[in-house]
C-alpha positions in Angstrom: 18.9 -1.1 -8.9 20.9 1.6 -7.2 17.8 3.6 -6.0 16.3 0.3 -4.7 19.5 -0.5 -2.8 19.3 3.0 -1.2 15.7 2.6 -0.3 16.0 -0.9 1.4 19.5 -0.6 2.7 23.0 -2.1 1.9 23.6 -5.8 1.6 20.0 -6.8 0.6 20.5 -7.0 -3.2 23.2 -9.3 -4.7 24.3 -9.3 -8.2 24.3 -12.9 -9.6 24.1 -14.3 -13.1 21.7 -13.5 -14.9 20.5 -10.8 -12.9 19.9 -10.0 -9.1 19.0 -11.7 -5.9 16.8 -10.0 -3.1 17.8 -11.1 0.5 15.3 -9.2 2.8 16.2 -11.0 5.9 16.8 -8.4 8.5 15.4 -5.6 6.4 12.8 -3.1 8.0 9.5 -3.8 6.1 6.1 -2.5 7.0 4.7 -6.0 7.4 7.6 -7.3 9.7 7.2 -3.9 11.7 3.3 -4.4 12.0 3.6 -8.0 13.2 6.3 -7.1 15.8 4.2 -4.3 17.2 1.1 -6.6 17.3 3.3 -9.3 19.3 4.7 -6.4 21.6 1.3 -5.3 22.4 0.1 -8.7 23.5 2.5 -8.5 26.5 1.6 -4.9 27.5 -1.0 -3.5 29.9 -4.1 -2.5 28.0 -3.7 1.2 28.1 -0.1 0.9 26.7 -1.0 -1.8 24.2 -3.7 0.5 22.7 -1.1 3.0 21.6 1.1 0.2 20.3 -1.6 -1.2 18.3 -2.6 2.2 16.9 1.1 2.3 15.7 0.8 -0.9 14.1 -2.5 0.0 12.2 -0.9 3.2 11.1 1.3 1.3 8.9 -1.7 0.0 6.9 -2.5 1.7 3.4 -4.9 -0.6 1.7 -4.9 -4.5 1.6 -1.6 -6.5 2.4 0.5 -7.0 -0.6 -2.5 -5.8 -2.8 -0.5 -6.0 -6.1 0.3 -9.7 -5.3 -2.8 -10.9 -3.3 -3.8 -13.3 -6.2 -0.4 -14.9 -6.3 -0.1 -18.4 -4.8 3.2 -17.5 -2.9 1.7 -14.4 -1.3 -1.6 -15.7 -0.1 -0.5 -17.3 3.2 1.3 -14.0 4.2 -1.7 -11.9 3.2 -4.1 -14.2 5.3 -1.8 -14.1 8.3 -1.5 -10.3 8.2 -5.3 -9.9 7.7 -5.8 -12.0 10.8 -3.4 -10.0 12.9 -5.0 -6.8 11.5 -8.6 -7.9 12.4 -7.5 -9.2 15.8 -8.6 -12.8 14.9 -5.2 -14.5 14.8 -2.1 -14.7 16.9 1.5 -15.2 16.1 
């Protein structure tokens, strides 16, 4: 748990009976950074947007939430990210 705390930053893991609670609000995660870059690109001139979208796509390393893609709770976020990645969706 201490290594996980070091990796995601202080204040995102709380010790509670009978274990731990993860609160990732405000944490920098790839999927949040990706969505933010896509949204940022939408308001930029095309030549600038291209670089921003390339930065967003560089964060991808396989399917979104691959290890959880079949879980009911992950499917809406996987679909949203796949739409953003393909350019078929909007925020």
